N, C-alpha and C positions, 0 to 999 in steps of 0.2 A: 269532244274529239281531241282536245289538246291542240298542239301546234298553235299556241295562243294567238300570236300576232302575225301569222304568216299570210293572212288575207288582207285585202284592202278594206274589209269591213269586220267589225267586231262580231264574230259569229255566235257569241253567247247572248247577243241581244236580238230581239225579234225585228224583222223587217216591217215596214209599213204594211197595212192591210192590202192583200192582193198581190204582193210581191213574193217571189220565191227564189231561193238560192240553191241550185243543184250543185252539190259538192263532189268534185272528182275524187278527193282523198277519202271522204267518208264512204262513198259508194264503192271505191276501190277496196277499202278495208273489208267491207261486207262481202264482196266477191271473193276476196282472199279467204275469209273465214269459212264461206260456203265450200270452197274447194278443199281447205284443210279438213273440214268435217267429212267431206266426200272421201278423201284419201284414208282417213282413220276408219271410216265405216267399211271401206273396201278391204282394208287389212284385217279388221275383225271378222269380216264375212268369210275369210279363208278358213276359219275355225267354227264360226257360228253363222249359218246361212241367213238367219233372220236379219242380220245387219245389212244385207243387200238392199232391203226395202229402204233403210235409212240412207244408204249411198244414193239411191235413186232420188229420194226426196231432196237431199242436199244438192245434188247436181241440178235438179230442176229449179231449185232456188237460185243457184248460180246463173242459170240461163235467164231467169227472170230479171236478175240484177244486171246482167250483161245487156239484156234487151233495153233496160232503162238507160244505161250508160250510152247505148247506141242511139237513143232518142226515139225509140219506137213505143214508148209507154206513156205518151202524153205531150212532151215538149216538142217533139218533131225535129229536134236538133241534137246531134251527138255531142257528148263531152269531149270527144276526140276531134281536134281541129286538123283536118287533112292538109290545109295549106301550111301550117306551122309544124305539123308533125308532133303534136303534144296534146296531153289532156288538160282541159281547163274547166274551171267553174262556169256555170251558166246562170245568169240572172234573167228571170221572166217577170214581166210587168203585168198589171191588171188587164191591159188591152191585148195581151198576148205577144208583145214585142220581146225579142230575146237578145241578150247581150252577152257575148263571151268576155270573161275577165282575162285580159292578156297578161297574165302573171306566169312567170316561169320559176317554179319553186318545187319543193317536195310534193306539193299538192298534185302536180301532174306526173310525178314519178311513182306514187304509191299504187296506181293500178297495175304496175309491173308485178307487184307481189302476188297477184292472183294467178298462180302458175303451179301446176302439179304434173308429174310424170306418172303414167300408169303402165306397168309392165304387162306383157302378154300373159304371163302365168296368173296374174291377178284376175284377168278377164276370163280365163278358162273356168274359174270357179264361180264367176258371177255372170252367167249368160244373159240374164234380163238387163243388167246394167250395160252389157256390151250392145244389146239390141237398142237401148236408149241412145247410146252414142251414135249408132248407125242411123237412127232416125234424124239426127242432127248433123249429118255429113255436110262438109263445107262450112261448118259453123252456123248453119241456118236455124232460125227460130221464127216461126210464123212467116216464112218466106223472106226473111231478112238475114244477111250475114252479120253476126254480132260478136263472134269470137273466133279463136283459132279452130281449125278443123279438128274435131276429136276422133276422126277415123284415119287420117293420114298417119303412117307409121314410119319410124326411122329404121336404120339398118338392123337394130336389135328388136324390132317389132313393137317398140314403145310408142305410146300415144301422148300427145301434149294437150292438157286441159288448161286453157289460158285466155285471159282477156286480150292480150297482145299477141299478134302473130308475127311471122318472119318478115312481113312487108312493113310493119309499123316499127319494129325494133330498131332498125338502122337510123330512123329519124330521131328517135328518143336518144340514142347513143351519141349522135352527132353533137347534141347539146351537152349531154352528160359528161363527155370526154373532152370538152373544150375548156382550156384554162380561162377563156374569156367568159365562160358561163359557170358551170357547176364544179369543174375540177379544180380543187384546191391543193396546195402542197401536202396537206395531211388528210385528204379525204374528199368528200362531196359536200358542197355548201348547201344550206337550206334554201337559198334564193340565188338565182343566176346573177352573176356579176354584171350582166348587161343592164340590170336595174340601177346601176350607178349613174348611168346617163339616160335611162328610160324609166324614171320614177313616176312621172305624171301620166296617168291613164285617162285624164279628162274627167268630165262629170258623168256619173251614172245615175239614172233615175232611181229614186228610193234610197240611194246611198250618198249622193253628193260627190264632192271632189274625191277621186280615187287616187291614192298615192301608195307606192310600194318602193321603199328605198332598200338598197343593199347595205346592210349594217353588219359587218363581219364580227363585231365584238358584242359587248353588252348593249341591250336596247337603250336607245336614246330617248325613248318616250315611255310614259306611264300608261299609255293606251293598252287595252286588252290585257290588263294584269300587270305588265311591266316587269315581272320578276323573272322572266326568261326571254330568250330571243330566238326566233326561228327564221329571221330574215337575213341569214348569211353565215352563221356559225355551222360547224360540222357536228352533227349529232350521231353518236355511235349506233343506236338501234336502227335508225333509218339506213345508214350506210351498210350495216350488217345484213339487213333485209334485202337491200339491192344486190349485194354480193350473192346471197342465197338464190335470188331469182335468176341472176345471170348464170350461175353455176348450173341451174336446172335447164336453162335455155341451151347452154353448151352441151349438156348431156344429150338433149334431144336433137339439136341441129348438127352437132358434130364439128370436127375440125375444118371442114370445108366452108363453114359459115364464118366469114371474117369481116372486120370493120376497119375503116381507116381512122386512126387516132394519132394525128401528128404530135399532140402534146405528150403522148406516151412513148414515142419512138418512131422510127422509120417503117414504112410499109404497112401491110395489113396485119391485124392481130386477131387471133381466135378469141372467143369470149372467155376461155379459161385464162389466156394470157392477160386479158383485160382485168379479170378478177384478181389474178396474182399481183399485178401492179397496184391496183387500188388497195388491196390488203396490205401491201408493203407501206403505202402512204399512211394508213391508219396505225399500223404498228409503230411507225416512225414517231408518233406522238409520245411514245414511252421509251424510245431508244435514244441513246446519246448520239448527237450529230458529230460532224467533223470537228467542231470546236469543243466537244465534250459536254455540251448542254443537252438537257432533255426539253424538247420544244413545249411539251404540255405543262411544264412547271415554271413559276416565276423565276427570273434570273437571280434574285436574292434569297430564294428559298433554301433552307438547310439541306433539302433533298438534292440540290444541285452539287454541292461541294463538301459538305460536312461528312467526314469519314464514317460517323455513326448513323447518318441518315441517307447517304447518297444512293444506297441500293433499295430504298423504299420508294413507292409510287403512290400518288393520289389518283382517284378515279372521278374526274370532273364530270359535271352534268353535260356540258357541251364545250366546244373548242373554237377558238378564234379562226375565222375563215381564211385568214392570211398567214398569221404567225403560228397558229396551232396552240396558243396559250390556253390552258384550262380555265373555264369560266363556270359561274353558277356554283351549285353545291359541289363539294370536293369529296363526297363519300358515296357517289352514285354507282356503287358496285353492281346494283341491280341490272343496269344495262351497259355501262362502260366496261364492266368486267368481261364483256364479250371479246375484248381485246385478247384475253387469254386464249380463247378458241382460235383466233386468227394466228397467234404465235404458234399454237400447237399445229394448226393447219400447215404453216410454213415448214415446221419441222417434219411433218408427215410427207410433204412434197419433196423435201430434200432427200428423204429416204427411199423415194420411188425411182424406178427406172424412167428414163426420159419419155418413153412412149406411154407411160402410165400417168404422167403429170398433166 
């Protein structure tokens, strides 16, 4: 799965016999993939009708995954913690006891990625898929509400296929947009800053002492590989995926859906305004600040001041959760290069009329 050291347990090692760890991030990824494949199959079905069968199959797989996340496929406990408004891993013991892992990290944000918009024109050419959605009105599966309602439409007649619905989203955003938790000067941290003072989660059966420290820079431990750190730094691919998901939610929910984000400014913000501000923070890693420094580069690097190098940039693997300094490999164009799309997006927005932004 990656995210090497983000958990309190080394997830590459087996648990003792009879213990099981249900992972919110791994399950969320699979829900996302199922919806990605659903959307692609629906698009192909516009020209080749046989792909409608595949769309139906993939959406049924999404429903099965959502049903498992909701706790109706064995554990009896949802990975969504309604009291804290966050997705969490769940540990089950041989005697059936269940323990939520009270960790606030990317693990609980990844289920947001399972989100797709379906246009009414798409459904006109896929009537059997449309009937399938109607069978699960209210997000129901085997009598349980497990996902956003796939029948409700917005002003444009679009439908939302998603693990997270409009009632869950504000709870997640409350943590996401707090500088005391995920919101960093240059993006979203891998682990909530609250774990600076809430590192000890006590003893968990089958695991032992459970610790999760907020470490904004390089990992201070060789545990779980030790060659990267997910416990605090900003990682571009996760940040970009969060922005994509919030953009889709804004498209569906519209400008009347707003959230309070004191760390981003006064008053209520639309999700598009939230995305704009988060994108600016990420782009700020590569842009010179008020002192003429590029936050993502070391202060003594030739890229800062040398006239032959100052217009060049490195693409670091991840970035310090406080200062924004680039860490890990410095040639990670495969995902940190996503910053170019954010810069292009900014340029596109500046060229739009205000009502289009």
